[in-house]
C-alpha positions in Angstrom: 124.5 117.5 203.6 124.5 121.0 205.3 121.3 121.7 203.3 119.8 118.3 204.4 120.7 118.9 208.3 119.1 122.5 207.9 115.9 121.3 206.4 115.6 118.8 209.4 116.4 121.2 212.1 113.6 123.2 210.7 111.1 120.7 211.0 112.2 119.6 214.3 112.7 122.9 216.0 109.5 124.2 214.3 107.6 121.6 216.3 109.7 122.3 219.3 109.0 126.1 219.1 105.1 125.3 219.7 105.8 123.3 223.3 104.3 125.5 226.2 106.6 128.1 227.4 106.6 129.7 231.1 104.7 132.9 231.0 106.6 135.8 232.7 103.5 138.0 233.3 104.4 137.2 237.2 107.7 139.3 236.8 105.7 142.4 236.1 103.7 145.0 238.2 100.0 145.6 237.1 99.4 149.2 236.6 96.8 151.1 235.1 97.9 152.6 232.0 97.2 156.1 233.1 99.5 155.9 236.1 102.5 154.9 234.0 105.1 157.2 234.6 108.2 157.5 232.3 111.7 157.8 234.0 113.6 159.2 231.4 113.4 161.3 228.2 116.3 160.8 226.4 119.1 158.5 226.3 122.7 159.1 224.9 125.4 156.5 224.6 128.6 156.2 223.2 131.3 153.3 221.8 134.2 153.1 220.1 135.9 150.0 218.7 139.4 149.4 217.5 140.2 145.9 216.1 143.8 144.6 214.9 144.2 141.8 212.8 147.3 139.5 211.7 147.6 136.3 209.9 150.9 134.0 209.2 151.7 132.5 206.0 149.4 129.7 204.6 149.4 127.3 201.3 148.5 129.6 198.3 149.6 128.0 195.3 147.7 130.7 193.0 145.5 133.7 193.9 143.6 136.2 191.7 141.6 139.6 192.8 139.3 138.3 195.1 141.8 135.9 197.0 142.7 136.0 200.4 146.2 137.5 200.3 149.0 134.9 201.2 151.0 137.7 202.8 150.2 141.3 204.3 150.6 143.4 206.9 148.5 143.6 209.9 145.0 145.7 209.2 143.0 147.7 211.7 139.5 149.0 212.2 138.1 151.7 213.8 134.1 152.3 214.8 132.6 155.2 216.9 129.0 155.6 217.5 126.6 158.0 219.3 123.4 156.4 220.1 120.6 158.9 220.7 116.9 158.3 221.7 114.3 160.9 222.5 110.7 160.4 223.9 108.5 162.8 222.1 105.2 161.3 223.1 103.7 158.5 224.8 104.9 155.3 223.2 106.7 157.0 220.7 110.7 157.5 220.4 113.0 159.0 217.7 116.4 157.5 217.4 119.5 159.1 215.5 122.5 157.1 215.3 125.9 159.2 213.8 128.8 156.7 213.1 132.2 157.0 212.2 134.2 154.5 210.9 137.5 153.8 209.0 140.4 151.4 208.7 140.2 147.9 206.7 140.0 144.3 206.5 142.8 141.8 205.6 143.0 141.6 202.1 140.6 144.3 201.4 138.0 141.8 203.3 138.0 139.8 200.3 138.8 135.8 200.1 136.5 134.3 203.2 133.0 133.7 203.0 132.7 133.7 207.1 135.0 137.0 207.0 137.1 137.4 210.1 136.2 140.8 211.2 132.6 142.3 211.7 133.9 145.7 212.1 135.4 146.1 208.8 133.1 147.2 205.4 133.9 146.6 201.6 134.8 150.1 200.8 137.6 151.4 199.0 138.9 154.3 201.5 140.3 153.5 204.6 139.9 157.1 205.9 137.9 157.5 208.8 134.1 158.5 207.2 131.1 160.3 209.7 127.7 159.5 208.2 124.3 158.8 209.7 123.8 154.9 210.6 120.4 155.0 212.0 117.6 157.4 211.7 114.1 156.0 212.6 111.0 156.7 214.5 109.6 153.6 216.7 105.6 153.9 217.9 104.4 151.1 220.6 100.4 150.5 221.1 99.8 149.1 224.5 97.5 145.8 224.3 97.7 144.9 227.8 97.5 146.6 231.5 100.1 145.0 232.6 103.4 146.9 232.6 107.3 146.2 232.5 110.4 148.1 232.4 112.6 148.5 229.2 116.1 149.5 230.6 118.2 152.1 229.1 120.3 151.5 226.6 121.9 151.7 223.0 119.1 153.8 221.0 116.7 153.0 223.7 115.6 155.6 226.7 114.6 153.7 230.0 110.7 153.5 229.9 107.7 151.6 231.1 105.7 149.5 228.2 102.7 147.5 228.2 104.2 143.7 228.1 101.8 143.1 225.0 102.3 145.3 222.2 102.1 146.5 218.4 105.6 148.4 217.5 106.1 149.9 214.5 109.5 151.2 213.3 110.3 153.5 210.1 113.2 155.0 208.9 117.0 154.0 208.4 118.0 151.0 210.2 120.2 148.0 210.9 118.2 144.5 210.1 120.1 143.0 212.4 119.3 145.2 215.4 115.7 144.2 214.8 116.1 140.3 213.6 118.2 137.7 214.1 119.3 138.5 217.7 121.3 136.2 220.0 122.7 137.0 223.5 125.8 134.9 223.1 126.6 135.5 219.3 125.5 139.0 217.5 127.8 141.8 218.2 131.5 141.8 217.0 132.2 144.7 219.2 131.8 142.6 222.5 131.4 139.0 221.4 132.9 136.8 218.3 134.7 138.9 215.6 133.4 136.8 212.6 130.8 137.5 210.3 129.1 134.2 210.1 128.8 134.3 214.0 127.2 137.7 214.3 124.2 137.0 212.1 122.8 133.8 210.3 125.5 133.3 207.2 123.1 132.4 204.4 120.3 135.3 205.8 121.3 137.9 202.7 120.0 140.5 205.0 119.0 143.8 203.0 121.5 146.4 203.5 124.3 148.9 201.8 127.9 148.2 202.0 128.2 149.4 205.9 125.0 147.5 206.6 122.3 149.6 206.9 118.6 150.1 204.8 115.2 151.8 204.9 112.7 149.7 206.0 109.1 149.9 207.7 108.7 147.0 210.4 105.8 145.9 212.2 106.0 143.8 215.8 103.9 142.2 217.9 105.5 141.3 221.3 104.3 139.4 224.0 106.0 137.4 227.0 105.9 134.1 225.2 106.1 134.8 221.4 107.2 137.9 219.3 106.4 138.2 215.5 108.3 140.4 213.1 107.6 141.4 209.7 109.6 143.7 207.7 109.8 145.0 203.9 113.2 147.1 203.0 115.2 148.3 200.4 118.2 146.6 198.8 121.1 148.0 197.0 121.3 148.9 193.1 124.3 146.7 192.7 125.7 143.8 194.9 127.1 145.1 198.4 126.8 148.5 196.8 126.8 151.8 199.0 123.4 153.2 197.2 120.1 151.7 197.5 117.9 151.0 194.4 114.9 153.4 194.3 113.0 151.1 191.8 111.3 149.9 194.8 108.2 147.9 193.1 111.1 145.9 191.6 113.8 146.2 194.1 113.1 145.1 197.6 113.2 142.4 200.5 110.7 141.0 202.9 111.4 139.3 206.3 109.8 137.4 208.8 110.6 136.2 212.3 108.6 134.3 214.8 110.4 134.1 218.1 109.4 131.9 221.1 110.7 132.4 224.2 110.6 129.6 227.2 112.6 128.1 230.2 114.5 125.1 230.5 115.1 124.5 234.1 114.8 127.8 235.2 117.3 129.2 232.4 116.1 131.3 229.4 115.9 130.1 226.1 114.9 131.2 222.6 113.9 129.8 219.4 114.0 132.6 216.4 112.8 131.0 213.0 113.3 133.6 210.3 112.2 133.7 206.5 113.0 136.1 203.5 112.4 137.0 199.9 114.5 139.2 198.3 114.3 140.4 194.5 116.4 142.6 193.0 118.6 143.5 189.7 120.5 140.1 190.5 122.8 138.1 187.9 122.1 134.3 187.4 125.1 132.1 187.9 123.8 129.5 185.1 123.9 132.4 182.7 127.5 133.4 183.2 129.2 130.6 181.0 132.3 131.9 179.7 136.0 131.3 181.0 136.7 133.5 183.7 132.9 135.1 184.1 131.4 138.4 185.5 128.1 137.9 187.0 127.5 141.5 186.5 126.9 140.9 183.0 123.7 138.9 183.5 122.1 141.2 185.7 118.1 141.8 185.2 115.0 142.8 187.1 112.9 139.9 188.2 115.6 137.5 190.0 114.9 136.3 193.4 116.6 135.0 196.5 114.5 133.2 199.0 115.5 131.5 202.5 115.3 130.9 206.2 117.2 130.4 209.5 116.9 128.9 212.7 118.6 130.7 215.4 118.6 129.2 219.2 120.0 130.6 222.7 119.9 128.6 226.1 121.4 129.4 229.1 122.5 126.4 231.1 123.7 127.9 234.6 124.5 131.5 235.8 128.1 131.3 234.3 127.3 129.5 230.7 125.1 130.0 227.8 125.0 128.4 224.3 123.8 129.3 220.7 122.9 127.6 217.5 122.2 128.7 213.9 121.3 126.9 210.9 120.6 129.0 207.9 119.9 128.5 203.9 119.1 130.0 200.7 118.2 129.0 197.2 122.1 130.4 195.7 120.5 130.2 192.4 120.9 134.2 191.9 124.0 136.3 192.7 124.7 137.1 196.6 123.3 140.6 197.2 123.8 142.5 200.4 125.8 140.3 203.1 128.1 137.8 202.1 128.8 134.7 199.9 126.9 131.9 202.3 124.5 130.0 200.9 124.3 127.1 203.8 125.6 127.9 207.1 125.9 125.8 210.5 127.0 127.2 213.7 127.0 127.0 217.3 129.0 127.4 220.3 129.3 128.3 224.1 129.9 131.7 226.4 131.4 131.6 229.9 130.5 134.6 231.9 130.6 135.1 235.7 133.1 132.3 236.4 135.8 133.8 238.2 134.8 135.9 241.4 137.2 138.3 241.1 136.5 139.4 237.6 132.6 138.5 237.0 132.4 141.0 234.0 135.2 138.8 231.6 133.6 136.6 229.0 135.5 133.8 227.3 133.7 132.1 224.0 134.4 129.4 221.4 132.3 128.6 218.6 132.5 126.6 215.2 131.1 127.7 211.9 130.9 125.8 208.5 129.6 127.3 205.3 128.7 126.2 202.0 127.6 127.0 198.4 125.0 126.2 196.1 125.8 123.8 192.8 125.0 126.8 190.9 127.5 129.4 193.0 130.3 127.1 193.3 130.3 126.0 189.6 130.4 129.7 188.6 133.4 130.1 190.8 135.0 126.7 189.7 134.8 128.3 186.0 136.9 131.5 187.3 134.0 133.8 188.1 134.1 136.3 190.8 131.9 137.2 193.4 132.2 140.8 195.5 133.8 138.8 198.1 135.4 135.6 197.0 136.7 134.3 193.6 140.5 132.8 193.5 140.1 132.4 189.7 139.4 128.8 190.0 138.0 126.5 192.7 138.4 123.1 194.3 135.5 123.4 196.0 135.0 122.3 200.1 133.0 123.4 202.5 134.7 126.2 204.5 135.4 125.7 208.2 136.2 128.3 210.7 136.9 127.8 214.5 137.2 131.1 216.9 138.0 131.9 220.5 138.1 135.2 222.4 138.7 136.1 225.8 136.8 139.5 226.9 138.8 141.2 230.0 137.0 144.1 231.3 139.9 146.4 232.6 137.3 148.9 234.2 133.9 149.9 233.8 133.1 150.2 230.1 136.6 149.5 228.8 137.3 145.8 227.3 140.4 144.1 225.8 139.8 141.2 224.0 142.2 138.9 221.9 141.0 136.6 219.6 141.8 133.7 217.3 140.2 132.2 214.3 141.4 129.1 212.7 140.3 128.7 208.8 140.1 125.6 206.3 139.3 126.2 202.6 139.0 130.0 202.9 136.7 131.1 200.2 135.5 127.3 199.7 138.9 126.2 198.1 140.6 123.2 199.2 143.8 124.2 197.6 144.4 127.1 199.7 144.6 127.3 203.7 144.4 126.7 206.5 144.9 130.2 208.2 145.5 131.4 211.5 144.1 134.6 212.2 145.4 136.6 215.3 143.1 139.7 216.8 143.0 142.0 219.5 139.8 144.2 220.1 139.7 147.5 222.2 136.3 148.8 223.0 134.6 151.7 225.2 131.2 152.1 226.1 129.4 154.4 228.2 
């Protein structure tokens, strides 16, 4: 059912994306390129996020090594980043982002396709670890004499840039920084916690365990339409920490077309995403034993193909909404992100609704995840993926509801209670439902 709805939405929204959009050129000042003066040479920002989560008891007649554990103590995650950007020549910027991460997710970050904490990684050691998250160079080439301001932000120095340009990015990046963005549902440090709400669930986006890869990206950027294409490295094993150096046989290609428009004066965006990945993957139908391991069937030449629709729409000065639908063929094992082959999500976010607390946010969302037949049959036989595997499976759609409230305590400091309700965790109707309670502390400057 999710597959059929997703394909129908691709057709309908693809047609809608060709509708006339409002041109925003009148919001910029026309300036000769040789008179443009940059306001910043560099930018430095910092963030730290701590998330604690706890769940109550739930129905669990059986569990295995990759199950969401029926009873456990609270779990905590910590991330801290220094975002730095240096402009070294006109249109060129170097980004360097050291990151520290520690802690662990509930049940060792296992047992749920749409996992509950986007700040956790599937790593064995919970000790805080320092590493380089991003290190890349970005170059813009102007295509217009109309210039607009790009505001200072994480990994971005304040600058004036042509409103039509070609941008080339190369180095170590997070693909989700550039693709599949969404104002209302994208960052677990400030919005929804769940993995399936921070990105399109079935987009198996190329990344190592911590979410980063090496890639080359080319973008055409204009007021009405943006087009992005990337070629990137993939892990040498599913969700592994190291990237496969056999690039000719292991890589991922991603294409995104973004259409900007206005609906009754409010900003809207439609993004269409397609991806094609080849890697040393296992094939579900070849793992036929009782309690099979997909790892025994791995070989080069296996592929994964899929796509996503991502919509955001403002409806007033106090409310915005989002919708995503995504699908991949699910013939070969999930390789990078999480074990979701079909996904539909949507929600609303309220902001600036209280005059005394204008920067508070309140969001509610629903998420439904599914698996391909090959994938679900494999788990029914007692197979294991890198995220889920209960030893057997009574298949059902994994459903998740999430609500959060972000309180601004003072400039740059937010506290956010969160609640998630999960049915059929790990696509298993024999287990759950689960109530997960969370609290996030976030500092940025």
